N, C-alpha and C positions, 0 to 999 in steps of 0.2 A: 728416745724410742729406737729400738733395734729392729731393723727389717728382718723378716723371716728369710732364712736361707735353707734350701733343700739340696742335699748332695746324695747321690747314689753311686755306689762302687760295686762292680761285679768283678770278683777275683776268684779264680778256680771255682769251687762249689759254694762259695759264700757270697751272698748279697748283703751289703751293708747300707743302711739308711741313716743319714745324720741330719737332724733338724735343729736349727739354732735360732735365736732371736725371739721375737714376739709372735705367738700364734693367736692373733686377735680376730675380730670379725672380718677385717680386710684380707687376712691371710688364710681364712678357713677354707675357702674354695680350692686354693692351691694345695693346702694340706690334705684335703680329701682326695684330690686327684693324684697327688704324689703317692699316698698310701695305696690307693687302688691299683695304680700302675705297677707298683712293686709286687703285687700278687699275680701278675701276668707272667707265665713261663717262669715259675720260681726256681731258685737254686736248691741245693740240698739243705742249706742252712740260711736263715734270714736273721740278721742282727739289726736291731733298731736302737739308735743312740738319741735319747731325748735329754741328756744330762745338761746341755747348754741352752735349753729353752728358758728364757728369762721370764716370760709371761705366757700363761696358757689359759685362754678364754674357756669359762666353765662349759659353754655349749660344745666345745671341741671334744669333751669327754665322750659324747655320743659318737662322734666321728671315730675316735680311738677305739671305743668298745665295738663298733661295727667291724672295723678292720680286724680286730683280734678274733671276733667270732667267725669271720670268714676264714681267717688264717688257721683257726682251729681245725677246720675241715681239710686243710691242705696237707700234702705229704712232705713236710720238711720241718726241720728243727727251728724253733723260734726263740729268740732272746731279746728282751726289751729292757733297757736301762733308762731310768727316768730320774730327773732332778726334782728339787723341792717344788717348783712351780706346777709341774704335772701331778705330783703326788697330792698336793694340796687341793687342786681342782677335782681330782678323782675322789678325794675323800668326802667331797660334798654331794656326790651323786650316788644313786642306788646301785649303779653299775660297779661301784668300787669293790663290793664283796665278790662279785663274779670275777672281776679282773684279778683280784688277789688269789682267788682259789684256783684259777686255771693257769696262771702264768707267773713268771719271776719278775714281774714288772717293778716291784718295789724292793727287790732283794739285791743287795750288793753282790758282786760276782765272787767274793772270796769267803769271808767268815761269817757274814750276817745270816741268821737263820730265821728271822722274823721280819714282817713288813718294816721297811726302813723308817717310815714315818712314826712308828710307835715310839722310838727313842729319839729320833733326830729332829722331828718337828712337833713340838708340844701342841696339843689340840687348842688350848687357850690358857694363858697365864697372865696375871697382873702382878706387879711388884713396885712398891714405892722406893724410890732412890733419891730421897730428898737430899739436897745440899744446904749449906748454911744460907745461901742466897735464893734458892728456888726450889719449891716442891716439884717433884718430878715423878711421873708414872711411866714405867716401862711395860710394854705390852708384847707378848710373844704368842705365836701360833696363828690362829685363824679368827678373824672377826666376820661373822655371818649372822644369819637370823637367830641362831641359837645363842650367840654370845654378845650381840650388839648391846643389849640392855645393861649387861654387867660392865661392858667396856664404857658405855656412856656414864653410868653411875660412878665408876672408878675415876674417870677423867674429871667429872664435875666435882668430885670430892677434893680435888686439888685446891679448889677455892676456899677450903677450910683454913688453909695456911697461906695462900697466895695473897699478896697485897699489890705487887707491881707486875710480876712475871711468873709464869709457870711453864714447865716443859712436859711435852708428851712424846715419849721415845717409842716410835713405831718401827724401828729399824729391823726388829726380829718378827714382824708380821709377815707371814707367808701367803696369806690369802685375805682379800678385802673385797667384799661384794657390796651390793646396793644398800643392804642393811647397815653396813659399816659407814657408808657415805652418809646416810640419813642421821646415824648416831653422831658422826663427827660434826655435821652441820648444827645439830642441836647443841653439842658441847661448845662449839665456837659462839653460838648465840648467847649461851649462859656467860661465857667469859666477856663478851662484848657488853652485856648488861651490867656486869660487875666492874667494868673498866679495868680489867686485868688482861695483860698481853699473854697470849698462848703461843708458844713456839713448838712447832712440830718437826720432829726428825723422822721422815718417812722412809719405808723400805721401797724397793723397786715396785713391788705389787701395789702398794698404796699410791705411789706417784703415778703409776700407769693408769690406775683406776680413775683418779682425780683428773688426769689429763684427758682421758677419753670422755668424761662427763662434762668437761669445761669448767670445773669448779676449783682448779688449782689456785686461781688468783684470789680466792676468798680466804686463804689461810697464809699464816707466816711460817716459813720453813727455816730451819737452822739445825746445826748439830746439837746433840744432847749435851748437857753440862758434864764436865769432868767430875767424876765422883771419887773423892778420897775415901779410902776404906773406913776410916773412923767417922765419916759423915753419914754412912749408910743408915737408913731408917727403915724399919719394917712396918711402920704405921700405915694404916689404910688397907684396902682390899688386897686379897691375894696373898701368896707366900712371901716369905722374907726374901730380900734381894739376892742373897747368896744361893737361892734355890732356882733362880730363873735360867 
């Protein structure tokens, strides 16, 4: 767990805000106060750097949206750069369209001309990456209410080939909410009933969510198996492995 850190730098006519670490329920009050304070006696330009936020609680999107709506009425230039954790959380909320239409929140500062998450963070993808020893499912994007059922079905399908062990590669999962937790619990139950060991390679988002809910000790974690190119298999749900 990375503690949230808030840094404000006032230099010439530019005010820069840098937020790093985990913006979870414990940090949300400080996050709200930090943003509100930045709007007092503003400079000519306000720059906000969220690129190093590792975890962004979904409810914090409302805090961010309120901040930007207030900032929209102020007389200064605003620039917001956000990393994958913030983009993923915003993508789950109704405020996302408003944020995208009014600010450069998801636009890289140089060449990108469309929302960064369109190409950088897939909404949801499954790919089988079976090896000779273990059926493996790789998951990328966001596991939420809209995708949890497909995620669960894809993971349980590993039992079609697994006899001793199977791997679930979640290292590319950018967002994992309560629906994903429920699905993962059901998947683990299916593997326990089949007496097959399921090894999960979690992303930071998955790890953080399971830690906050106290469920981390119910699962076995480990790295995904090394996949040799000629062992790749496209069987199972989702696109072939070379498309993930």
